[in-house]
N, C-alpha and C positions, 0 to 999 in steps of 0.2 A: 183210329188211324194211326198204322205204324210210320214214325216217321226217324228217318234215317241221317246220319252225319254228328255235326258237332256245333257247336257255340264257346265262342270267348265269354268269359267271367263280363258280365253288363250288357250282353246282348243277346238275353234271353227274351225280351219282347219280339223278337224276331222269330224265334219259334214259336212262341205264342199265337203270332200273326199268321204263321204258316201254316199251323192248325185249324185255324180259324175259317182260311180259305177253303179246305176240303169241309167242315163242317159246316159251313154257313153260306158258301159263295160258288159251290157247284165245280170245285176243282177235282178235273180226274188225276191229274198224275202233272209234277213240276216238278223244279228244282231252285234256290236261291243260293248264291252266294257273294259275301260282301267280304273285302279287303279295306284295312284301312293301313294308312302309312306303308304300304306295301307286304303288308299282313295278313294271310286269311283271318279273322275271325267269326265268319257265318258259312256253312257249308252244307246245307241240308237239300233231304230229296224225299220222296213220298208218292204214294200211287200207282198206277199203270205207267208202263212202256207207252202204250199204244193208250188213243181216247177211247177206243171201242174193243178194245180189249182185256187181257186178264195178268200178262204176266208182268213181274212188278219192275218199276222204273232202278237201277240200278246205278249204282256210283259210274258216270262216264257216260250215262243217257245223254245223246243230242236230241234237239228237234230244231225245224227250219223257226228262225225267229221272226221273218217277215222283215216291215221296213227298220228293225234295229238294224240287217245290213247296211244301212245310209250310213249311217254310224262311222264303220268298220270300214268301209268304202273310203269316207272321206278322209280317213286318217295316211291313205296313198297318196292323194293328192297335197295335201298339207305336208306331205315327210319329200314329195318333190321340189316342193317349195323350199321345206328348209332346206335342201341339198342342192339349193342353185340349180336346178334343171327347170323349173316350172315357172312361170312370173305370172302371180294371179293376177295382174292389172294388166296384162297382156290380150288381145281380141282374141278368143277361139279359132278364130279361121287363121290365123299365126299358126299354130302348129297343124291346122287340120284345113286346110284351105276349100274344100268342098264345101264348109258349112255356113261359106258367105252368103250362100241364095237367100234370096227371097226377105232380105231386109236385115240382115244377122251380123251384117258387118261390124254391129259396133256391143256385141255381146260377148264381156270378158270372162276370163275363168270364173273369177270371182261371183259371176253373176248364177254359173253353175250351181256353185257353193252355197249359195245364202236364198235360191229361190226365187230367182229376178231374172231370168232368162228369158220370160214369157214363151217357154216352150211345154206347159202341161199336158199338153194334148195333142194326139195325130189325129189329121183328118181323114186316113185310112188305116185304122189299126191293123195289128198283128196280129195273125193266128197263134195259138200255142204251137205248132212247129216253126213255124217264122221266128218268133220270141227266143226260143234256144238259138240258133242259128245268129253266133255273136257278130256278123256283118250287118245282118239286117236291121235291127232297130240302130244303128250309128246311120245307116243308109237315108231309115224311113225322117230321121229328126234333121238331117242333113236338109231332107226337099219341103221340111213345115217350116211355116211363116208363123211369126209371132203373133202370140193372140193378144199383146199390147206392147207397149214401144219395149224395148228391154234398159233394164235399170230403173225403171221410173217405180214400180208397184211389186208386189213377192205376190207370189202363189204356190202352195205345195207342190212338185214337180214327182209325182206319188211314185209312175212309172218309169218317166224319161229321163229321169236325174241319172238312171244307172247307164242307159245309152250316152248319155252326154259324159259322164266320168268315163265310163271305159274306154273310151274312144280315143280319150286325151291320153289316157295313160298308156294307149296303146301307141298314140303317135311318140308320144316324147321315149318310152322303154322299149316298144317291140314287143311288150307282151300285154296280153288284159290283165284285168284288177285281179281276178282271182289268183292267175300263175304267180304275178310280183306280191303279193300278199303272203303267198305261201312260201315266195323264198327269201322274201325279208324282213316277214313279223312273224307269221302264226308256226311255220316252220322252225327257225330258231329260237323261238321261245316255246316251242313244245305246246303247244296251245290246242287245245279241241278245240277249233274255229276252222271251218271251210268255207270257200266261196269256189263251188265248183266240190262236191262231195267223189275223197278217191273211193274206189271199189273196196277197197279195203277195210272202210270204215262203214261202210251202208249198214252192217247189221248191228250196229249201235244205235241207231236211228230210228226214234219212233214215229208213228201214225198220226198226223193232226187233223183235226176235223173241230165242227162248229160245236158250242156246248152253248146251252140257255144258263142265265143265272136266274135266281129263286126270287120271286115274288116278293118287293119290299112289305112287312108290318102292313097291315089293313089294306094290302091288296095293291095299293099304287103303284105306280111306275112311273120312276122321272123319266121325264120326256125331252127330246132337245128341242131346243127354239126352233119354232116353225118355219124360219127362212134357214135353217138346217135341212129341216126336213124337207123342203122343198125342193132343195139344192140336189140333195141324194136321187130325188123322184122326176128331176126332171132330166130325160136324153139329152136335150141341147144344153145342158150346164156345164162350165166348167169342171165342175164336182163330178158329175156322173163320166165324162166324158174322159179328166185325167185318169181314174180306174180303169176305164173301159180301153186302154191304149195296147192291152192285149184284148182281144174276144175270140170265145170264150176264155177268162182265166184260167190257168193250165192247174191241172192234177197237183198238188203239193206234194203228192203221197209216192209221183209217178217218179223208179228212179230215173226216167232219163230228165226231168227238169231240176233234181238235186245233184244232178253228175254236170250241170252247167253252171253258168255263172252270170248272175244277174244281179249287181251290183245294188241295184235300188231293195229287192226283195226276197232272195233265195239263200243268204248264209245260213247254217248251221253250226250250233253251237253248243256246248255244255253252259251251264250256268256260271261254272268256274272257268270257261274258257272265255265267256264275255267278261265276267269282271277282272280278271289278270290281265284282259285286254287291256282294259280303262286305265287298270292299279298302273299299267306299266306306261300308259301314255305321259301320266303324271309324275311319275316315281321311279325310283329302284325298286324290284322286287330280288326274289331270290334268283339270284343267278341269273338278272339283267336288268340292264342299265337304263335308264328312261327315254322314249322313244323320243317324246317333244320337247323343246327345247322351253324355256318360261316364254318367249316370244311366240313361239307356236302355238300354245296353250291358250295366251291371248287372242290370238286369229280364231280359234275353236270357240273360244265363248266370251266374246266380242260381240255385239251387238251389231246385226250386218242388215237386219230385215225385223219388225214390229209391227204388231196393227192389224186388221182385218185382213184374212187370208181371202184370194181369189178364188179360189182352189177350196180350202176345208170353211171358208164362213167365217169362223171364229178367230177369233184376234188370236196369232202364232206368234212367236219370236224364235229367230234363227241366228247363229254365228255362220261360221265359213264351214259347214259340212254336218252341222250338229244343231239339233234344237234347245234351247233355251228354257231355264226353269221360268214357267209360267203357268196361270189360270189355264190353259188349254193343255198342257202337258208339264205339272208339279213332278219336280224332281227335292233334290235335299235342299241347298240354299239357292239365293240369287246368282252365285258362282256359279252353280251347275252346269256342266254340258253333257250332250249325249242323243239318244235316240231311242223312241218307242217302236213298238212293230207292232201293227194295225192288229187290234185282238187280243194281246194278251204280253209279250217279250218288252223287255225296257232293261238295254245298258246305261251309265251314267260313268259320268267322273266328278268328283267335285274338291278340286284342288285345296280349298280354302278347308275342310275338315282331314284332306288326304283319305277319302272312302271313293272306293270302286266300288257298283252294286252292278249284278248281272241276274235277270231272271229268266227261268224258259217253261215255258209250258206245253203239254199238248192240246189243250182243251181253248180252240179261240171263240171269246163271244164277241158281239157286234161294236167297240167299241173303237176307236180309231188312236186316238192319243191319252188315251188316261184309263186305264182298264181300272177296277178296284179290288182287285186280286194283286197287282204290283204296286198299288197306292199303298194298301194297307201294310205290304212290307216297307215302303219308303217310310211312313209314318214311324213304325215302329222302329228304323234305324234312327229317326230323328230321334225321339223319346231316350234311344240308348245313348245317345251321345250327349240329350239335355238342351238340345236346340229347339 
């Protein structure tokens, strides 16, 4: 496998782990980038641009990052709060009056970000065509009754998170999340990261698809807990219904899907774009001042929800808009915050070490929050730092 790019002295273990992903974990095409104190120390890519193709992955190849989108979108709400335009402790209905229907008067803005709004499912799922309309998702969520008393428990809002967040941004700024992100963050910073892919960038994006990991030595395959397996198998469970809020799920290689802005699931990024985004949240980078104040970093990584997740079934931890380091989604240290994408992608920041990390792939595995390829790279970064 020809691996391209560079690593700074001391970070060679990350390159070794990246090579192993191709040799032993079935990687087809991927890239990883790491920043430390605002300086890039890892920039690697290899394999093919398309999961089912032969054209090589090049510098600047981008991919759909699925739920790693959530961490990008969360920055929009937190920055609006930081600028005094949005009150995290205000009811959502203060900004979005139609949302108050069916017992949702007490849902707070912070409940959207910490997955405590009680709205992970839709009684009437959207079709793929409806999901691409920025008005239909918020309308459906506004008409939905909560699955539990808002604020009393948490459960991963796999798809509804995006419509909740997007409509709040629209009501406060007059722009959708993707447009605001482009005008205020990714455009000025020159990041290769889009929520709503411009036509001019479409040629850079590879085809994604499902890949299978290798059988472990001895032929034994690690199996999820029975409760998790049953939750995904039961059509009536919150788990199945949360991931079925769009039914069937759109083709992620469809140009129309990529051009739309779904703040829960369809951002497109390079590894460097994702890593530099997180680097700039927590510190200065070349030509750019940090985006988050220390107080806002505290909101991102301060624990808001923890314990058994009503949707994912396993234990999860959330700050405001971000997953936190834990057994379900290990990051670098207990102070890290970020978000994985189902089946592969991962982006996070660790303020305590100054590390920002981005990994993107064209091959999605069955994993939800802790893909072994990304985890191998994170362990290598930890080893390079001696922690």
